[in-house]
FIKE-185017 format. One record per residue (C-alpha): residue number from 1; residue in three letters; chain; y, x, z. Coordinates in Angstrom, 1 decimal. Layout:
(NUM, 'ALA', 'A', (Y, X, Z)) ...
This chain:
(1, 'MET', 'A', (60.3, -32.5, 252.8)) (2, 'LEU', 'A', (61.5, -29.2, 254.0)) (3, 'ALA', 'A', (59.2, -26.2, 253.9)) (4, 'ASP', 'A', (58.1, -24.6, 257.2)) (5, 'PHE', 'A', (59.4, -21.2, 256.1)) (6, 'VAL', 'A', (62.8, -22.7, 255.5)) (7, 'ARG', 'A', (62.9, -24.4, 258.9)) (8, 'ASP', 'A', (61.9, -21.1, 260.6)) (9, 'ASP', 'A', (64.6, -19.4, 258.8)) (10, 'ILE', 'A', (67.0, -21.7, 259.9)) (11, 'GLU', 'A', (65.9, -21.7, 263.5)) (12, 'ARG', 'A', (65.9, -17.9, 263.5)) (13, 'LEU', 'A', (69.5, -17.6, 262.0)) (14, 'LEU', 'A', (70.7, -20.3, 264.5)) (15, 'ALA', 'A', (69.0, -18.3, 267.4)) (16, 'GLU', 'A', (70.7, -15.1, 266.4)) (17, 'GLY', 'A', (74.1, -16.7, 266.7)) (18, 'ARG', 'A', (75.8, -14.5, 264.1)) (19, 'LEU', 'A', (76.4, -17.0, 261.5)) (20, 'SER', 'A', (78.0, -20.6, 261.7)) (21, 'ARG', 'A', (75.7, -23.7, 260.8)) (22, 'ARG', 'A', (77.8, -23.9, 257.6)) (23, 'GLU', 'A', (77.1, -20.3, 256.5)) (24, 'VAL', 'A', (73.2, -20.7, 257.4)) (25, 'ALA', 'A', (73.3, -23.8, 255.1)) (26, 'ARG', 'A', (74.9, -22.0, 252.3)) (27, 'ARG', 'A', (72.8, -19.1, 252.5)) (28, 'LEU', 'A', (69.4, -20.9, 252.5)) (29, 'GLY', 'A', (70.6, -23.6, 250.1)) (30, 'VAL', 'A', (70.2, -26.6, 252.3)) (31, 'SER', 'A', (72.8, -29.2, 253.6)) (32, 'ARG', 'A', (74.7, -28.9, 256.8)) (33, 'THR', 'A', (73.2, -32.2, 257.7)) (34, 'VAL', 'A', (69.6, -30.4, 257.7)) (35, 'VAL', 'A', (70.8, -27.5, 259.7)) (36, 'ARG', 'A', (72.5, -29.8, 262.3)) (37, 'ALA', 'A', (69.3, -31.8, 262.5)) (38, 'ILE', 'A', (67.3, -28.6, 263.1)) (39, 'ALA', 'A', (69.7, -27.5, 265.8)) (40, 'ALA', 'A', (69.6, -30.7, 267.5)) (41, 'GLU', 'A', (65.9, -30.7, 267.7)) (42, 'LYS', 'A', (66.0, -27.3, 269.2)) (43, 'LEU', 'A', (68.3, -28.6, 271.9)) (44, 'GLY', 'A', (66.1, -31.6, 272.5)) (45, 'ARG', 'A', (68.6, -34.2, 271.2)) (46, 'GLN', 'A', (68.0, -36.9, 269.0)) (47, 'ALA', 'A', (68.3, -35.6, 265.4)) (48, 'PRO', 'A', (70.5, -37.5, 263.0)) (49, 'GLU', 'A', (68.9, -39.2, 260.0)) (50, 'LEU', 'A', (68.7, -37.2, 257.0)) (51, 'THR', 'A', (69.1, -39.7, 254.4)) (52, 'HIS', 'A', (72.2, -41.4, 253.2)) (53, 'ALA', 'A', (71.1, -45.0, 254.1)) (54, 'ALA', 'A', (74.2, -46.8, 252.7)) (55, 'PHE', 'A', (73.3, -45.6, 249.3)) (56, 'ASP', 'A', (69.4, -45.7, 249.4)) (57, 'ASP', 'A', (69.3, -49.2, 248.0)) (58, 'ARG', 'A', (71.9, -48.8, 245.2)) (59, 'PRO', 'A', (70.7, -47.7, 241.8)) (60, 'ARG', 'A', (72.0, -44.2, 240.7)) (61, 'GLN', 'A', (73.5, -44.0, 237.3)) (62, 'ARG', 'A', (75.3, -41.1, 235.5)) (63, 'CYS', 'A', (79.2, -41.2, 236.2)) (64, 'VAL', 'A', (81.0, -41.2, 232.9)) (65, 'SER', 'A', (83.8, -38.8, 234.3)) (66, 'CYS', 'A', (81.8, -36.1, 236.1)) (67, 'GLY', 'A', (78.2, -36.5, 235.0)) (68, 'TYR', 'A', (76.7, -36.7, 238.5)) (69, 'ALA', 'A', (73.9, -39.2, 239.1)) (70, 'VAL', 'A', (75.5, -41.5, 241.7)) (71, 'PRO', 'A', (75.7, -45.0, 243.0)) (72, 'LEU', 'A', (78.6, -46.4, 241.1)) (73, 'PRO', 'A', (81.4, -46.6, 241.6)) (74, 'CYS', 'A', (81.6, -42.5, 241.8)) (75, 'VAL', 'A', (83.4, -41.9, 245.1)) (76, 'TYR', 'A', (84.1, -38.1, 243.9)) (77, 'CYS', 'A', (86.0, -39.3, 240.8)) (78, 'ARG', 'A', (87.9, -41.8, 242.9)) (79, 'ALA', 'A', (88.8, -39.3, 245.6)) (80, 'LYS', 'A', (90.0, -36.8, 242.7)) (81, 'ALA', 'A', (92.0, -39.7, 241.1)) (82, 'TYR', 'A', (93.6, -40.4, 244.4)) (83, 'ARG', 'A', (94.4, -36.9, 245.2)) (84, 'ARG', 'A', (96.1, -36.5, 241.6)) (85, 'ARG', 'A', (98.2, -39.8, 242.1)) (86, 'SER', 'A', (99.3, -38.7, 245.6)) (87, 'GLY', 'A', (100.3, -35.2, 244.5)) (88, 'CYS', 'A', (97.7, -33.4, 246.8)) (89, 'ALA', 'A', (96.2, -31.5, 243.8)) 
């Protein structure tokens, strides 16, 4: 659950219009999805779902490569390996 003061800060920063949604999220320590959902609510649109429904039913385990608690297989490590193999470093 998002604290009311964080929601108020997000709304205030969005209303000022000086920062992008990404920068608002970075400054307040929330995800861009949360900022987008609050912006959508202010505009009267349907807010996007704030959960990752595709991963909710899968158990989380520690990835042996990166240490993140993720549903296996770890997408982050798979993407890093793909980038290394394809030369995208």
